[in-house]
Phi, psi and omega in degrees: 000141181276178180227161173216158183261138181228128174279125180235119177260132184211168176235138171255118180258136176215094185065237179274351183271136177231127178244118178272137181206175176210164176213150169255102185267143175263106184256152181283140171280134179290154177295320182235138177259114177263342180232162179287340179225098178271002182298324183300320179296317180291324177295321177296320176298316179299316181296320177299316179294317179299317181298321179295330181276353184273164180289155175301139181092345178271143180231136180263131177234117178281127179266315186198156171205151174203152180283145179244126184252348187245023175252131180256000000 
């Protein structure tokens, strides 16, 4: 299965503190495309994994994401 790169902008909230960050994630291409944009499903999977790796009390908020086609 192939991969594609997605820019994900997010905020980590911890009480009154907010940390803005971004990542260029390498997400898996699905075997079958049922929708014209399957990136949202993969971003949700990425967010669930990221949330599990965070400290108790921290919350992940996705601000924006888009696929990147010209980065190698």
